[in-house]
Backbone as XML, in Angstrom:
<?xml version="1.0"?>
<chain id="A" units="angstrom">
  <residue number="1" name="MET">
    <atom name="N" x="68.011" y="101.095" z="114.681"/>
    <atom name="CA" x="69.345" y="100.745" z="114.318"/>
    <atom name="C" x="70.289" y="101.861" z="114.797"/>
  </residue>
  <residue number="2" name="SER">
    <atom name="N" x="71.391" y="101.437" z="115.399"/>
    <atom name="CA" x="72.318" y="102.426" z="115.854"/>
    <atom name="C" x="73.202" y="102.958" z="114.716"/>
  </residue>
  <residue number="3" name="LEU">
    <atom name="N" x="73.893" y="104.031" z="114.978"/>
    <atom name="CA" x="74.760" y="104.600" z="113.983"/>
    <atom name="C" x="75.865" y="103.619" z="113.597"/>
  </residue>
  <residue number="4" name="GLN">
    <atom name="N" x="76.406" y="102.956" z="114.573"/>
    <atom name="CA" x="77.494" y="101.975" z="114.279"/>
    <atom name="C" x="76.973" y="100.812" z="113.432"/>
  </residue>
  <residue number="5" name="GLU">
    <atom name="N" x="75.800" y="100.336" z="113.711"/>
    <atom name="CA" x="75.217" y="99.240" z="112.944"/>
    <atom name="C" x="74.952" y="99.717" z="111.524"/>
  </residue>
  <residue number="6" name="PHE">
    <atom name="N" x="74.382" y="100.901" z="111.358"/>
    <atom name="CA" x="74.113" y="101.437" z="110.057"/>
    <atom name="C" x="75.384" y="101.613" z="109.259"/>
  </residue>
  <residue number="7" name="ASP">
    <atom name="N" x="76.405" y="102.200" z="109.878"/>
    <atom name="CA" x="77.688" y="102.431" z="109.184"/>
    <atom name="C" x="78.311" y="101.109" z="108.735"/>
  </residue>
  <residue number="8" name="ALA">
    <atom name="N" x="78.260" y="100.084" z="109.586"/>
    <atom name="CA" x="78.851" y="98.789" z="109.212"/>
    <atom name="C" x="78.107" y="98.176" z="108.022"/>
  </residue>
  <residue number="9" name="LEU">
    <atom name="N" x="76.779" y="98.269" z="108.049"/>
    <atom name="CA" x="75.980" y="97.724" z="106.957"/>
    <atom name="C" x="76.218" y="98.500" z="105.655"/>
  </residue>
  <residue number="10" name="ILE">
    <atom name="N" x="76.193" y="99.815" z="105.725"/>
    <atom name="CA" x="76.409" y="100.639" z="104.535"/>
    <atom name="C" x="77.812" y="100.467" z="104.002"/>
  </residue>
  <residue number="11" name="ASP">
    <atom name="N" x="78.793" y="100.327" z="104.883"/>
    <atom name="CA" x="80.169" y="100.115" z="104.423"/>
    <atom name="C" x="80.300" y="98.839" z="103.634"/>
  </residue>
  <residue number="12" name="ARG">
    <atom name="N" x="79.659" y="97.763" z="104.109"/>
    <atom name="CA" x="79.696" y="96.489" z="103.374"/>
    <atom name="C" x="79.002" y="96.648" z="102.036"/>
  </residue>
  <residue number="13" name="MET">
    <atom name="N" x="77.893" y="97.341" z="101.995"/>
    <atom name="CA" x="77.163" y="97.553" z="100.748"/>
    <atom name="C" x="77.974" y="98.405" z="99.781"/>
  </residue>
  <residue number="14" name="LYS">
    <atom name="N" x="78.642" y="99.424" z="100.307"/>
    <atom name="CA" x="79.471" y="100.282" z="99.427"/>
    <atom name="C" x="80.614" y="99.455" z="98.798"/>
  </residue>
  <residue number="15" name="LEU">
    <atom name="N" x="81.193" y="98.562" z="99.567"/>
    <atom name="CA" x="82.226" y="97.684" z="99.009"/>
    <atom name="C" x="81.678" y="96.797" z="97.904"/>
  </residue>
  <residue number="16" name="ALA">
    <atom name="N" x="80.502" y="96.241" z="98.144"/>
    <atom name="CA" x="79.879" y="95.387" z="97.134"/>
    <atom name="C" x="79.538" y="96.209" z="95.890"/>
  </residue>
  <residue number="17" name="TYR">
    <atom name="N" x="79.047" y="97.395" z="96.102"/>
    <atom name="CA" x="78.735" y="98.259" z="94.976"/>
    <atom name="C" x="79.966" y="98.604" z="94.144"/>
  </residue>
  <residue number="18" name="GLU">
    <atom name="N" x="81.045" y="99.030" z="94.819"/>
    <atom name="CA" x="82.245" y="99.433" z="94.146"/>
    <atom name="C" x="82.864" y="98.226" z="93.414"/>
  </residue>
  <residue number="19" name="TYR">
    <atom name="N" x="82.834" y="97.077" z="94.023"/>
    <atom name="CA" x="83.362" y="95.861" z="93.402"/>
    <atom name="C" x="82.609" y="95.572" z="92.116"/>
  </residue>
  <residue number="20" name="ALA">
    <atom name="N" x="81.292" y="95.567" z="92.178"/>
    <atom name="CA" x="80.480" y="95.283" z="90.979"/>
    <atom name="C" x="80.703" y="96.342" z="89.922"/>
  </residue>
  <residue number="21" name="GLU">
    <atom name="N" x="80.745" y="97.601" z="90.312"/>
    <atom name="CA" x="80.954" y="98.660" z="89.349"/>
    <atom name="C" x="82.319" y="98.574" z="88.678"/>
  </residue>
  <residue number="22" name="ASN">
    <atom name="N" x="83.354" y="98.269" z="89.455"/>
    <atom name="CA" x="84.701" y="98.165" z="88.881"/>
    <atom name="C" x="84.815" y="96.995" z="87.919"/>
  </residue>
  <residue number="23" name="LEU">
    <atom name="N" x="84.012" y="95.962" z="88.131"/>
    <atom name="CA" x="84.033" y="94.804" z="87.233"/>
    <atom name="C" x="83.113" y="94.994" z="86.025"/>
  </residue>
  <residue number="24" name="GLY">
    <atom name="N" x="82.429" y="96.151" z="85.988"/>
    <atom name="CA" x="81.512" y="96.428" z="84.891"/>
    <atom name="C" x="80.183" y="95.661" z="85.018"/>
  </residue>
  <residue number="25" name="GLN">
    <atom name="N" x="79.907" y="95.226" z="86.222"/>
    <atom name="CA" x="78.663" y="94.514" z="86.481"/>
    <atom name="C" x="77.599" y="95.510" z="87.002"/>
  </residue>
  <residue number="26" name="TYR">
    <atom name="N" x="77.117" y="96.296" z="86.070"/>
    <atom name="CA" x="76.261" y="97.447" z="86.437"/>
    <atom name="C" x="74.880" y="97.016" z="86.929"/>
  </residue>
  <residue number="27" name="VAL">
    <atom name="N" x="74.384" y="95.877" z="86.487"/>
    <atom name="CA" x="73.107" y="95.385" z="87.020"/>
    <atom name="C" x="73.259" y="95.031" z="88.478"/>
  </residue>
  <residue number="28" name="GLU">
    <atom name="N" x="74.350" y="94.344" z="88.816"/>
    <atom name="CA" x="74.606" y="94.005" z="90.222"/>
    <atom name="C" x="74.816" y="95.262" z="91.057"/>
  </residue>
  <residue number="29" name="ALA">
    <atom name="N" x="75.541" y="96.232" z="90.519"/>
    <atom name="CA" x="75.729" y="97.514" z="91.236"/>
    <atom name="C" x="74.373" y="98.197" z="91.478"/>
  </residue>
  <residue number="30" name="ALA">
    <atom name="N" x="73.487" y="98.155" z="90.514"/>
    <atom name="CA" x="72.179" y="98.747" z="90.658"/>
    <atom name="C" x="71.364" y="98.046" z="91.745"/>
  </residue>
  <residue number="31" name="LYS">
    <atom name="N" x="71.491" y="96.723" z="91.826"/>
    <atom name="CA" x="70.798" y="95.965" z="92.868"/>
    <atom name="C" x="71.291" y="96.392" z="94.253"/>
  </residue>
  <residue number="32" name="VAL">
    <atom name="N" x="72.588" y="96.643" z="94.368"/>
    <atom name="CA" x="73.100" y="97.088" z="95.667"/>
    <atom name="C" x="72.538" y="98.495" z="95.988"/>
  </residue>
  <residue number="33" name="LEU">
    <atom name="N" x="72.417" y="99.371" z="94.988"/>
    <atom name="CA" x="71.805" y="100.682" z="95.265"/>
    <atom name="C" x="70.380" y="100.547" z="95.778"/>
  </residue>
  <residue number="34" name="TYR">
    <atom name="N" x="69.609" y="99.608" z="95.204"/>
    <atom name="CA" x="68.263" y="99.358" z="95.691"/>
    <atom name="C" x="68.317" y="98.909" z="97.153"/>
  </residue>
  <residue number="35" name="GLN">
    <atom name="N" x="69.238" y="98.020" z="97.493"/>
    <atom name="CA" x="69.337" y="97.526" z="98.865"/>
    <atom name="C" x="69.739" y="98.623" z="99.839"/>
  </residue>
  <residue number="36" name="MET">
    <atom name="N" x="70.647" y="99.467" z="99.402"/>
    <atom name="CA" x="71.039" y="100.605" z="100.268"/>
    <atom name="C" x="69.881" y="101.513" z="100.516"/>
  </residue>
  <residue number="37" name="ASN">
    <atom name="N" x="69.129" y="101.775" z="99.466"/>
    <atom name="CA" x="67.973" y="102.626" z="99.578"/>
    <atom name="C" x="66.929" y="102.057" z="100.551"/>
  </residue>
  <residue number="38" name="ASP">
    <atom name="N" x="66.792" y="100.728" z="100.534"/>
    <atom name="CA" x="65.845" y="100.058" z="101.420"/>
    <atom name="C" x="66.227" y="100.201" z="102.920"/>
  </residue>
  <residue number="39" name="GLN">
    <atom name="N" x="67.494" y="100.468" z="103.208"/>
    <atom name="CA" x="67.947" y="100.647" z="104.571"/>
    <atom name="C" x="67.602" y="102.009" z="105.168"/>
  </residue>
  <residue number="40" name="LEU">
    <atom name="N" x="67.211" y="102.923" z="104.320"/>
    <atom name="CA" x="66.867" y="104.258" z="104.769"/>
    <atom name="C" x="65.440" y="104.314" z="105.240"/>
  </residue>
  <residue number="41" name="PRO">
    <atom name="N" x="65.111" y="105.200" z="106.160"/>
    <atom name="CA" x="63.710" y="105.376" z="106.567"/>
    <atom name="C" x="62.864" y="105.855" z="105.371"/>
  </residue>
  <residue number="42" name="ASP">
    <atom name="N" x="61.576" y="105.605" z="105.451"/>
    <atom name="CA" x="60.689" y="105.913" z="104.329"/>
    <atom name="C" x="60.805" y="107.352" z="103.853"/>
  </residue>
  <residue number="43" name="ASP">
    <atom name="N" x="60.967" y="108.295" z="104.777"/>
    <atom name="CA" x="60.959" y="109.692" z="104.385"/>
    <atom name="C" x="62.261" y="110.122" z="103.671"/>
  </residue>
  <residue number="44" name="LEU">
    <atom name="N" x="63.319" y="109.272" z="103.737"/>
    <atom name="CA" x="64.564" y="109.616" z="103.044"/>
    <atom name="C" x="64.813" y="108.696" z="101.832"/>
  </residue>
  <residue number="45" name="GLN">
    <atom name="N" x="63.991" y="107.671" z="101.661"/>
    <atom name="CA" x="64.181" y="106.810" z="100.528"/>
    <atom name="C" x="63.933" y="107.515" z="99.202"/>
  </residue>
  <residue number="46" name="LEU">
    <atom name="N" x="64.766" y="107.188" z="98.228"/>
    <atom name="CA" x="64.597" y="107.752" z="96.900"/>
    <atom name="C" x="63.554" y="106.927" z="96.144"/>
  </residue>
  <residue number="47" name="ILE">
    <atom name="N" x="62.884" y="107.538" z="95.253"/>
    <atom name="CA" x="61.977" y="106.829" z="94.362"/>
    <atom name="C" x="62.802" y="106.454" z="93.142"/>
  </residue>
  <residue number="48" name="LEU">
    <atom name="N" x="63.247" y="105.210" z="93.135"/>
    <atom name="CA" x="64.128" y="104.745" z="92.072"/>
    <atom name="C" x="63.309" y="104.176" z="90.925"/>
  </residue>
  <residue number="49" name="ASP">
    <atom name="N" x="63.732" y="104.494" z="89.719"/>
    <atom name="CA" x="63.071" y="103.927" z="88.554"/>
    <atom name="C" x="63.320" y="102.420" z="88.548"/>
  </residue>
  <residue number="50" name="ASP">
    <atom name="N" x="62.442" y="101.684" z="87.919"/>
    <atom name="CA" x="62.679" y="100.271" z="87.707"/>
    <atom name="C" x="63.749" y="100.067" z="86.648"/>
  </residue>
  <residue number="51" name="LEU">
    <atom name="N" x="64.593" y="99.122" z="86.883"/>
    <atom name="CA" x="65.652" y="98.805" z="85.957"/>
    <atom name="C" x="65.160" y="97.720" z="85.015"/>
  </residue>
  <residue number="52" name="GLU">
    <atom name="N" x="64.509" y="98.135" z="83.906"/>
    <atom name="CA" x="63.919" y="97.182" z="82.994"/>
    <atom name="C" x="64.907" y="96.664" z="81.985"/>
  </residue>
  <residue number="53" name="ASN">
    <atom name="N" x="65.891" y="97.418" z="81.656"/>
    <atom name="CA" x="66.826" y="97.082" z="80.595"/>
    <atom name="C" x="68.263" y="97.024" z="81.150"/>
  </residue>
  <residue number="54" name="PRO">
    <atom name="N" x="68.910" y="95.868" z="81.093"/>
    <atom name="CA" x="70.283" y="95.771" z="81.641"/>
    <atom name="C" x="71.248" y="96.750" z="80.973"/>
  </residue>
  <residue number="55" name="GLU">
    <atom name="N" x="70.992" y="97.136" z="79.740"/>
    <atom name="CA" x="71.871" y="98.078" z="79.081"/>
    <atom name="C" x="71.798" y="99.471" z="79.684"/>
  </residue>
  <residue number="56" name="SER">
    <atom name="N" x="70.721" y="99.747" z="80.383"/>
    <atom name="CA" x="70.576" y="101.064" z="81.001"/>
    <atom name="C" x="71.088" y="101.096" z="82.435"/>
  </residue>
  <residue number="57" name="ALA">
    <atom name="N" x="71.654" y="99.977" z="82.904"/>
    <atom name="CA" x="72.114" y="99.890" z="84.290"/>
    <atom name="C" x="73.213" y="100.902" z="84.596"/>
  </residue>
  <residue number="58" name="LYS">
    <atom name="N" x="74.108" y="101.115" z="83.662"/>
    <atom name="CA" x="75.224" y="102.057" z="83.937"/>
    <atom name="C" x="74.680" y="103.462" z="84.123"/>
  </residue>
  <residue number="59" name="SER">
    <atom name="N" x="73.788" y="103.894" z="83.251"/>
    <atom name="CA" x="73.212" y="105.225" z="83.407"/>
    <atom name="C" x="72.359" y="105.331" z="84.655"/>
  </residue>
  <residue number="60" name="PHE">
    <atom name="N" x="71.725" y="104.214" z="85.055"/>
    <atom name="CA" x="70.925" y="104.163" z="86.294"/>
    <atom name="C" x="71.835" y="104.446" z="87.518"/>
  </residue>
  <residue number="61" name="ILE">
    <atom name="N" x="72.986" y="103.754" z="87.602"/>
    <atom name="CA" x="73.822" y="103.937" z="88.776"/>
    <atom name="C" x="74.469" y="105.337" z="88.787"/>
  </residue>
  <residue number="62" name="ILE">
    <atom name="N" x="74.761" y="105.843" z="87.605"/>
    <atom name="CA" x="75.306" y="107.198" z="87.518"/>
    <atom name="C" x="74.279" y="108.210" z="88.011"/>
  </residue>
  <residue number="63" name="LYS">
    <atom name="N" x="73.013" y="107.988" z="87.612"/>
    <atom name="CA" x="71.925" y="108.913" z="88.000"/>
    <atom name="C" x="71.665" y="108.909" z="89.502"/>
  </residue>
  <residue number="64" name="TYR">
    <atom name="N" x="71.679" y="107.751" z="90.139"/>
    <atom name="CA" x="71.229" y="107.656" z="91.514"/>
    <atom name="C" x="72.335" y="107.566" z="92.584"/>
  </residue>
  <residue number="65" name="ASN">
    <atom name="N" x="73.547" y="107.308" z="92.176"/>
    <atom name="CA" x="74.617" y="107.124" z="93.156"/>
    <atom name="C" x="74.805" y="108.343" z="94.066"/>
  </residue>
  <residue number="66" name="ASN">
    <atom name="N" x="74.942" y="109.520" z="93.509"/>
    <atom name="CA" x="75.133" y="110.729" z="94.324"/>
    <atom name="C" x="73.940" y="111.086" z="95.149"/>
  </residue>
  <residue number="67" name="GLU">
    <atom name="N" x="72.731" y="110.900" z="94.616"/>
    <atom name="CA" x="71.536" y="111.178" z="95.386"/>
    <atom name="C" x="71.444" y="110.269" z="96.590"/>
  </residue>
  <residue number="68" name="LEU">
    <atom name="N" x="71.795" y="109.001" z="96.388"/>
    <atom name="CA" x="71.741" y="108.054" z="97.483"/>
    <atom name="C" x="72.801" y="108.372" z="98.546"/>
  </residue>
  <residue number="69" name="LYS">
    <atom name="N" x="73.984" y="108.777" z="98.132"/>
    <atom name="CA" x="75.015" y="109.173" z="99.082"/>
    <atom name="C" x="74.515" y="110.309" z="99.943"/>
  </residue>
  <residue number="70" name="SER">
    <atom name="N" x="73.848" y="111.276" z="99.361"/>
    <atom name="CA" x="73.319" y="112.403" z="100.098"/>
    <atom name="C" x="72.275" y="111.951" z="101.105"/>
  </residue>
  <residue number="71" name="ALA">
    <atom name="N" x="71.380" y="111.059" z="100.706"/>
    <atom name="CA" x="70.354" y="110.557" z="101.632"/>
    <atom name="C" x="70.996" y="109.778" z="102.789"/>
  </residue>
  <residue number="72" name="ILE">
    <atom name="N" x="72.054" y="109.062" z="102.517"/>
    <atom name="CA" x="72.744" y="108.318" z="103.579"/>
    <atom name="C" x="73.380" y="109.273" z="104.567"/>
  </residue>
  <residue number="73" name="VAL">
    <atom name="N" x="73.994" y="110.366" z="104.078"/>
    <atom name="CA" x="74.565" y="111.363" z="104.963"/>
    <atom name="C" x="73.491" y="111.990" z="105.827"/>
  </residue>
  <residue number="74" name="ASN">
    <atom name="N" x="72.323" y="112.298" z="105.258"/>
    <atom name="CA" x="71.238" y="112.846" z="106.036"/>
    <atom name="C" x="70.789" y="111.914" z="107.137"/>
  </residue>
  <residue number="75" name="TYR">
    <atom name="N" x="70.679" y="110.605" z="106.825"/>
    <atom name="CA" x="70.260" y="109.664" z="107.803"/>
    <atom name="C" x="71.309" y="109.501" z="108.922"/>
  </residue>
  <residue number="76" name="ARG">
    <atom name="N" x="72.579" y="109.491" z="108.558"/>
    <atom name="CA" x="73.649" y="109.396" z="109.541"/>
    <atom name="C" x="73.560" y="110.604" z="110.527"/>
  </residue>
  <residue number="77" name="GLN">
    <atom name="N" x="73.316" y="111.778" z="109.959"/>
    <atom name="CA" x="73.190" y="112.959" z="110.834"/>
    <atom name="C" x="72.012" y="112.825" z="111.788"/>
  </residue>
  <residue number="78" name="ARG">
    <atom name="N" x="70.942" y="112.261" z="111.290"/>
    <atom name="CA" x="69.779" y="112.005" z="112.103"/>
    <atom name="C" x="70.099" y="111.047" z="113.235"/>
  </residue>
  <residue number="79" name="LEU">
    <atom name="N" x="70.836" y="109.967" z="112.910"/>
    <atom name="CA" x="71.190" y="108.963" z="113.910"/>
    <atom name="C" x="72.121" y="109.553" z="114.958"/>
  </residue>
  <residue number="80" name="MET">
    <atom name="N" x="73.028" y="110.483" z="114.556"/>
    <atom name="CA" x="73.954" y="111.084" z="115.516"/>
    <atom name="C" x="73.239" y="111.963" z="116.492"/>
  </residue>
  <residue number="81" name="ASN">
    <atom name="N" x="72.079" y="112.481" z="116.120"/>
    <atom name="CA" x="71.359" y="113.397" z="117.002"/>
    <atom name="C" x="70.496" y="112.649" z="117.988"/>
  </residue>
  <residue number="82" name="PHE">
    <atom name="N" x="70.377" y="111.336" z="117.848"/>
    <atom name="CA" x="69.526" y="110.575" z="118.797"/>
    <atom name="C" x="70.338" y="110.116" z="119.971"/>
  </residue>
</chain>
């Protein structure tokens, strides 16, 4: 995947994430985080806990959002070097 393709995909996912989060749909926002994580290569993917309880979705996204952003930045840097 090229950098431009990755950026376009991640940008769409970020919009979906922010939309769900702003509406208080934390389970949907968590699903988007899982999808974003799946787009990263295996060595950069986070080991995300299972979201077993919808009430814990807000704390889940708070916990993993910044870590995932960092992994995305690392992958973008990798793509720029190719």
